[in-house]
Residue frames as qw, qx, qy, qz and C-alpha x, y, z in Angstrom:
[[0.177, -0.006, 0.796, 0.580, 76.13, 75.04, 205.29],
 [0.481, 0.213, -0.031, -0.850, 73.20, 75.77, 203.04],
 [0.686, 0.196, 0.671, -0.201, 70.49, 73.37, 202.01],
 [0.401, 0.135, 0.719, 0.551, 70.18, 72.06, 198.46],
 [0.180, 0.795, 0.564, 0.130, 67.05, 74.15, 197.82],
 [0.161, -0.919, 0.005, 0.360, 68.69, 77.35, 199.01],
 [0.442, -0.363, 0.559, 0.600, 71.76, 76.53, 196.92],
 [0.356, 0.379, 0.717, 0.464, 69.77, 75.96, 193.75],
 [0.053, 0.912, 0.407, -0.023, 67.59, 79.03, 194.31],
 [0.290, -0.806, 0.180, 0.484, 70.68, 81.15, 194.91],
 [0.448, -0.113, 0.640, 0.614, 72.35, 79.86, 191.76],
 [0.264, 0.604, 0.658, 0.363, 69.31, 80.69, 189.64],
 [0.084, -0.956, -0.268, 0.084, 68.78, 84.12, 191.22],
 [0.362, -0.791, 0.252, 0.424, 72.40, 85.20, 191.62],
 [0.528, -0.112, 0.617, 0.572, 74.10, 83.63, 188.60],
 [0.296, 0.504, -0.173, -0.792, 73.70, 85.79, 185.51],
 [0.793, 0.412, 0.438, -0.098, 71.61, 84.31, 182.76],
 [0.146, 0.801, -0.405, -0.415, 73.70, 84.05, 179.77],
 [0.208, 0.416, -0.765, -0.446, 75.47, 83.85, 177.05],
 [0.760, 0.636, 0.121, -0.051, 80.34, 59.30, 185.97],
 [0.530, -0.553, 0.441, 0.468, 83.65, 59.09, 184.37],
 [0.709, 0.704, -0.047, 0.002, 85.42, 59.77, 181.17],
 [0.805, 0.193, -0.169, 0.535, 89.06, 59.55, 180.19],
 [0.442, -0.677, -0.130, 0.574, 91.32, 61.71, 182.34],
 [0.293, 0.948, -0.032, -0.117, 92.26, 65.06, 180.89],
 [0.782, 0.062, 0.110, 0.610, 95.46, 65.13, 178.98],
 [0.216, -0.713, -0.037, 0.666, 97.26, 68.39, 179.40],
 [0.543, 0.835, 0.086, 0.022, 97.50, 70.81, 176.53],
 [0.800, -0.179, 0.131, 0.558, 101.11, 70.28, 175.66],
 [0.084, -0.808, 0.148, 0.564, 103.33, 73.29, 175.13],
 [0.311, -0.198, 0.719, 0.590, 104.80, 71.60, 172.05],
 [0.293, 0.584, 0.737, 0.171, 101.33, 71.54, 170.47],
 [0.049, 0.934, 0.222, -0.277, 100.98, 75.28, 170.89],
 [0.209, -0.729, 0.404, 0.512, 104.49, 75.92, 169.62],
 [0.615, 0.167, 0.675, 0.370, 104.23, 73.70, 166.55],
 [0.377, 0.492, 0.419, 0.663, 104.96, 76.08, 163.71],
 [0.210, -0.391, -0.321, 0.837, 104.08, 78.89, 166.15],
 [0.072, -0.247, -0.460, -0.850, 101.17, 80.08, 164.02],
 [0.430, -0.048, 0.276, -0.858, 97.82, 81.52, 165.02],
 [0.770, 0.029, -0.389, -0.505, 95.94, 78.70, 163.31],
 [0.572, 0.065, -0.784, 0.232, 97.82, 76.08, 165.35],
 [0.013, -0.044, 0.600, -0.799, 97.01, 77.89, 168.59],
 [0.600, 0.012, -0.003, -0.800, 93.34, 78.16, 167.61],
 [0.733, 0.058, -0.631, -0.247, 93.25, 74.46, 166.73],
 [0.367, 0.024, -0.797, 0.479, 94.59, 73.53, 170.19],
 [0.233, 0.022, 0.417, -0.878, 92.09, 75.84, 171.91],
 [0.671, 0.067, -0.219, -0.705, 89.21, 74.36, 169.87],
 [0.490, 0.080, -0.868, 0.009, 90.13, 70.77, 170.74],
 [0.710, -0.524, -0.049, -0.468, 87.83, 69.22, 173.34],
 [0.174, 0.395, -0.819, 0.378, 89.69, 67.89, 176.38],
 [0.720, -0.375, -0.548, -0.200, 88.02, 64.95, 178.11],
 [0.001, 0.433, -0.549, 0.715, 87.91, 65.79, 181.81],
 [0.543, -0.439, -0.715, 0.019, 86.49, 64.46, 185.07],
 [0.407, -0.869, -0.079, -0.269, 85.52, 66.07, 188.35],
 [0.822, -0.398, 0.019, 0.407, 88.81, 64.70, 189.72],
 [0.566, 0.345, 0.141, 0.735, 90.63, 67.02, 187.30],
 [0.045, -0.688, -0.083, -0.719, 89.01, 70.11, 188.85],
 [0.725, -0.628, -0.278, 0.051, 89.47, 69.08, 192.48],
 [0.326, 0.595, -0.406, 0.612, 91.86, 70.93, 194.80],
 [0.456, -0.206, -0.686, 0.528, 92.86, 70.94, 198.46],
 [0.239, -0.437, 0.017, -0.867, 90.32, 72.80, 200.58],
 [0.092, -0.203, -0.855, 0.468, 88.94, 72.23, 204.05],
 [0.081, -0.684, -0.697, -0.201, 85.21, 72.81, 204.61],
 [0.284, -0.830, -0.284, 0.386, 86.00, 75.82, 206.78],
 [0.432, -0.193, 0.294, 0.830, 88.43, 77.41, 204.27],
 [0.355, 0.783, 0.135, -0.492, 87.48, 80.48, 202.27],
 [0.792, 0.408, 0.329, 0.314, 88.09, 79.95, 198.55],
 [0.090, -0.802, 0.300, 0.508, 91.09, 81.73, 197.05],
 [0.745, 0.620, -0.168, -0.178, 92.10, 81.49, 193.41],
 [0.089, 0.672, -0.731, 0.080, 95.60, 80.45, 194.55],
 [0.677, -0.161, 0.668, -0.265, 94.07, 77.10, 195.64],
 [0.836, 0.488, -0.002, -0.252, 93.63, 76.07, 192.00],
 [0.756, -0.253, 0.494, 0.346, 96.09, 73.47, 190.75],
 [0.029, -0.461, 0.547, 0.698, 98.16, 73.90, 187.60],
 [0.154, 0.214, 0.917, 0.299, 95.98, 71.23, 185.97],
 [0.133, 0.755, 0.592, -0.251, 92.85, 73.31, 186.66],
 [0.014, -0.738, 0.142, 0.659, 94.55, 76.49, 185.42],
 [0.156, -0.203, 0.772, 0.582, 95.43, 74.63, 182.22],
 [0.156, 0.455, 0.864, 0.151, 91.76, 73.73, 181.60],
 [0.083, 0.718, 0.346, -0.598, 90.42, 77.26, 182.12],
 [0.315, 0.680, -0.170, -0.640, 89.19, 78.95, 178.94],
 [0.094, 0.254, -0.875, -0.402, 89.46, 75.67, 177.01],
 [0.767, -0.025, -0.258, -0.587, 86.74, 73.44, 175.63],
 [0.136, -0.244, 0.927, -0.248, 86.17, 70.37, 177.78],
 [0.697, -0.205, -0.519, -0.449, 83.81, 67.41, 177.93],
 [0.067, -0.246, 0.781, -0.570, 82.83, 66.37, 181.45],
 [0.518, -0.317, -0.737, -0.296, 80.38, 63.76, 182.70],
 [0.042, -0.025, 0.648, -0.760, 78.17, 64.22, 185.70],
 [0.048, -0.552, -0.832, 0.012, 74.58, 64.46, 186.87],
 [0.092, -0.532, -0.199, -0.818, 72.13, 67.31, 186.51],
 [0.046, 0.097, 0.643, -0.758, 71.05, 68.77, 189.82],
 [0.101, 0.551, 0.827, 0.049, 67.26, 68.20, 189.95],
 [0.063, 0.045, -0.092, -0.993, 65.23, 71.04, 188.46],
 [0.463, 0.422, 0.550, -0.552, 61.54, 71.85, 188.28],
 [0.570, 0.641, -0.191, -0.477, 61.80, 72.48, 184.55],
 [0.814, -0.077, 0.561, 0.128, 62.49, 69.42, 182.43],
 [0.647, 0.454, 0.417, 0.449, 62.85, 70.78, 178.86],
 [0.265, 0.844, 0.124, 0.449, 64.42, 73.83, 177.32],
 [0.624, -0.684, -0.076, 0.370, 66.97, 74.32, 180.13],
 [0.389, 0.856, -0.138, 0.311, 69.18, 77.32, 179.48],
 [0.068, 0.609, -0.648, 0.454, 71.12, 76.75, 182.69],
 [0.898, -0.354, -0.209, -0.154, 71.56, 73.99, 185.23],
 [0.319, -0.723, 0.597, -0.136, 74.00, 72.72, 187.84],
 [0.837, 0.244, -0.490, -0.009, 76.16, 69.72, 186.91],
 [0.552, -0.660, 0.445, -0.249, 77.34, 67.70, 189.92],
 [0.004, -0.490, 0.871, 0.043, 79.87, 64.93, 190.45],
 [0.187, -0.099, -0.973, -0.089, 77.38, 62.19, 191.29],
 [0.487, -0.436, -0.360, -0.665, 73.80, 61.59, 192.28],
 [0.509, -0.255, -0.733, 0.373, 74.48, 60.47, 195.83],
 [0.317, -0.852, -0.415, -0.036, 72.68, 62.27, 198.61],
 [0.559, -0.494, -0.059, 0.663, 75.92, 63.89, 199.81],
 [0.298, 0.067, 0.332, 0.892, 76.17, 66.08, 196.73],
 [0.156, -0.602, -0.522, -0.584, 72.55, 67.19, 196.74],
 [0.524, -0.768, -0.362, 0.064, 72.55, 68.03, 200.42],
 [0.153, -0.957, 0.234, -0.082, 74.60, 70.38, 202.55],
 [0.643, -0.565, 0.481, 0.191, 78.32, 69.84, 202.74],
 [0.831, 0.447, 0.213, 0.253, 79.10, 69.17, 199.08],
 [0.546, -0.345, 0.190, 0.739, 82.56, 70.36, 198.10],
 [0.196, 0.763, -0.019, -0.616, 82.82, 73.61, 196.18],
 [0.098, 0.474, -0.698, -0.527, 84.60, 71.87, 193.29],
 [0.276, 0.155, 0.948, 0.017, 81.88, 69.20, 192.96],
 [0.383, 0.724, 0.546, -0.176, 79.54, 71.40, 190.94],
 [0.256, -0.049, 0.402, 0.877, 79.69, 73.38, 187.71],
 [0.379, 0.626, 0.323, -0.600, 77.17, 76.01, 186.64],
 [0.385, 0.168, 0.705, 0.571, 76.26, 75.25, 183.04],
 [0.312, 0.655, 0.138, -0.674, 74.95, 78.14, 180.96],
 [0.662, 0.355, 0.594, 0.286, 73.92, 76.91, 177.54],
 [0.210, -0.175, 0.327, 0.905, 75.14, 79.04, 174.66],
 [0.419, 0.387, 0.044, -0.820, 72.66, 81.20, 172.75],
 [0.673, 0.271, -0.413, -0.551, 70.18, 79.03, 170.88],
 [0.483, 0.120, -0.864, 0.077, 71.13, 75.84, 172.76],
 [0.644, -0.434, 0.229, -0.587, 69.09, 74.13, 175.47],
 [0.171, 0.205, -0.954, 0.133, 69.23, 70.89, 177.42],
 [0.739, -0.347, -0.339, -0.468, 66.67, 68.39, 178.69],
 [0.464, -0.552, 0.571, -0.392, 66.79, 67.20, 182.30],
 [0.789, 0.132, -0.593, -0.092, 67.98, 63.63, 182.80],
 [0.739, -0.600, 0.247, -0.179, 68.35, 61.44, 185.87],
 [0.941, 0.095, 0.081, 0.314, 71.09, 59.55, 184.02],
 [0.471, -0.523, 0.219, 0.676, 74.68, 60.77, 183.74],
 [0.520, 0.838, 0.166, 0.017, 75.25, 63.30, 180.97],
 [0.628, -0.089, 0.178, 0.752, 78.33, 64.52, 179.12],
 [0.130, 0.951, 0.205, -0.189, 78.49, 68.27, 178.70],
 [0.648, 0.174, 0.189, 0.717, 80.78, 69.99, 176.21],
 [0.049, 0.961, 0.192, 0.194, 81.72, 73.64, 176.39],
 [0.375, 0.588, -0.340, 0.631, 84.23, 76.25, 177.47],
 [0.672, -0.488, -0.467, 0.305, 85.37, 75.86, 181.09],
 [0.115, 0.689, -0.111, 0.707, 85.71, 79.07, 183.09],
 [0.345, -0.257, -0.629, 0.648, 86.27, 80.34, 186.60],
 [0.226, -0.536, -0.220, -0.783, 83.27, 82.38, 187.78],
 [0.174, -0.095, -0.756, 0.624, 82.89, 82.96, 191.49],
 [0.404, -0.562, -0.448, -0.565, 79.27, 83.08, 192.62],
 [0.128, 0.096, -0.637, 0.754, 78.93, 84.59, 196.07],
 [0.287, -0.577, -0.759, -0.093, 75.80, 84.01, 198.16],
 [0.214, -0.830, -0.166, -0.487, 73.92, 86.62, 200.18],
 [0.723, -0.684, 0.005, 0.091, 75.86, 85.60, 203.30],
 [0.025, 0.878, -0.466, -0.109, 79.18, 86.27, 201.55],
 [0.622, -0.284, 0.720, 0.119, 80.10, 82.62, 201.05],
 [0.195, 0.342, -0.708, -0.586, 80.97, 80.98, 197.74],
 [0.801, 0.188, 0.357, -0.443, 78.12, 79.02, 196.17],
 [0.883, 0.339, 0.260, 0.194, 80.05, 78.00, 193.06],
 [0.262, -0.710, 0.363, 0.544, 83.32, 78.77, 191.31],
 [0.297, -0.097, 0.778, 0.545, 83.14, 76.91, 188.00],
 [0.564, 0.563, 0.163, -0.582, 81.13, 77.74, 184.90],
 [0.422, 0.020, 0.779, 0.463, 80.77, 75.87, 181.64],
 [0.422, 0.449, -0.128, -0.777, 79.45, 77.67, 178.57],
 [0.617, 0.090, 0.780, -0.045, 77.55, 74.62, 177.33],
 [0.272, 0.363, -0.554, -0.698, 77.50, 73.76, 173.66],
 [0.684, 0.013, -0.615, -0.391, 76.07, 70.27, 173.83],
 [0.516, -0.305, 0.657, -0.457, 74.60, 67.86, 176.39],
 [0.612, 0.170, -0.700, -0.327, 74.59, 64.14, 175.54]]
């Protein structure tokens, strides 16, 4: 496993610069999308913010397993490319203001900041153009579009798989 410093450095170097608990996610119901079957209804559903937790993006994976997209659950697949709100902690950074990107983690316990954290316990947050965040030691809620973006380290292992195009950090 890699150390927290190597992980963070790899995320900042490798990940392209760009572009706690809340209520469980409620699935995006098919009936909502089919209501009147119009483009505006579909857009309205996609624009809705789904409250999510790190439990919603968890899947079965042993520490020795190599990540495969087929490991994702239907619930995770349903959240991809949709706007979500998720609470977590900012991985410690040297910069405190004007953050354009940061790593959001499940909790602030030592297990998540050290080696051995689960692959699904972190999300790379890339703030949208013109938006920034301020570092906080307290839990934050981040809103944005949830995506799958595999970040592979120099040794060929996955460093992260989730990305959030951040719109707001509260």
